[in-house]
Phi, psi and omega in degrees: 000092184249076194297314185292317184287315177300319180297317182298320177296313182299319185290337177298334178281347179286138186300322185257016180295136176228114175277136175223147185200182196225163191246187198208256207306309183231061185310314179192173178299324180296316177297322180294321178296318182304322187289336179265341182244021180305154179284357179291173183300134173277168181297336183269352185230115182281139175286171185290126176239092187291155179273074177224156178282162174299329178291323176293321178299309180302320181298338179281339179281131179248317186212126184243157183225140176262122173274068186280159176061036178232271181284352179270359183291155182198166170289108189214152171268090188279340180252005173073023183262008175094003181222156180292132178280316175237141181220138179203141177294326178241088184292129174230177189289358179267356190304321183263013167109355179273157179284169175300138178289135177235157175300325181300318178303314181289330171298318177297316178301316178296315179299340178275005177108353181277137178247002185215140177229131172263128183245095175296138179227131177250135189251345196298331179274006189228036181236144172268191186292342176262010183066025173279131182284134177304134187294324178294320177295316180297318177299318179293321174301311178298320181301313178294320173302317179295324176308312179288313184298321178292339177272008179064031172270153166291141184227130177243128172238158186207189166254109194263268183283004168298337175254027179291182183258018180236070182298337177292346184241010174133334179295142191220339186297323181293344179288355177305334182292337182242340182217063188301315183294320180294316179296317178302316179299312180297312177308308183291323180295321177292313181294327178297320180294317181294318182295324179290323181289325185249020186295337183272351183287150183283196191281359178275351171261122187242138176261133178249131191298320183188184180258245182261101188225135174212167183229063185286356174281353176258171174292161185304313180298313184294326180296311180296319182299319179300311180294318179302319181293319179294323177296320179290321174301320175305307182297317180298316181299307181304310182296336179271356183272181194263188179060231183271358186298329177298345181238008182291142176288138185233141179257121186252119182296128174285170181293113187062009190054026182265132186298312180301311181290327178287332178285353176296145181291344178287340178275134182235131169291145178301155166285130184219117184299336179273346180058046183230055180243145180233136182268143183246129170224161180240159180223114179221058180239124006279143181300328182292330178270323187284326187232359176221175177259015179290338181237111190278323186237158177214151176135016177289165179302316178300319181291316177298321177298319176297317176300316178300320179293325178292317177295316176298318178298321178290317179301314185289328182286326190235296187302317182295339179258016174086011177255112182295156184228142168234131173274096187292331179213146164199166178167177180231166182269130172298139182107340174274172183306123186293323178296322176296321181296317178301308184297316178304303183301312181300311180298317184293312178298323178296311179300314182291320175302315181295335181270358181077031183234108181293153187242143178239111179288131179279139176220126177258010183109358180265335177276307178260104179282092197291328179290328183263355180053055175210161180264141175301322178223097181301331183296325179295315182298312178300316182294318181284334172296314179295323180295329180276356178084017185242346181067172185266131174293125177273000000 
């Protein structure tokens, strides 16, 4: 289940698909200066870390947006044909076709009703042999985080396509099934650097352990145990790091971030002395409608009933037992029936909002036309605002 790469390939077949993405690392001396003189928290001043539970934090989130196909880009075999689709010696956020990320883009997102942004980040093309992150890349990640953080948005950052399905081209987390110790060393080294860079940020910055990862080449028990162990190592490392990190709210990836598989009793949330962990799942059901143009319409009684059952399953397994949930991704494919796309998003956000689970819509640059600062389908944005109970910001 290689959602990002499969999704990107499938979306290319949609008639109105537009990939957009963003650029980077050393855009200019001005850009470099902004990253070091940002109004965000300096290393000597800790941001606010309120005395609230993760459930209370999640309840403050109403509507989330994914800045996809930007900082998560990489040299990758996205269509599974055995060769790299886009390739660059110096990977920046424009590699997959999106423009450079600007603060104005995130201001537009906020003005459109969103109070939260997930910024997927892929690190695999920016590491030396000791897993040290390239300083320009780290600076650019921080600069974009600051765009959102300074707008008082909730911000989520993660390890994204480092867990991708193309290990021959750089994805590495799934190799834990055959080299757990080696993967763990790399994983901890990367997260330690991220923790150090962002330790002073307040509770509106959330770390997410990884993206969509599973280990189906192992037995079922061993597969879950491997993911559980990595998630536990993530929590242990963050809690042992400095600044605000011992109390930072953390987002824990479910098994493949799939609702059914994450609700298995084999999936275990990490032990956390701060008791500040949130579980992350994604929703792309049916796959043929959400990520391809093979299913043009959606909205039958059976399809709506299935969506209701999945949301209820997640609520009963986690929320009702005191474990907060974030739906880190959901979305529909450009090129399918627009009315169906609106209905899908509206229905899903309404159900999740009622269940106490905030939603983050996936965008690869086809929903938010970033160069133009406009939405491909304004009705989707209006509908999910209303479904989340916040209305559209004028």
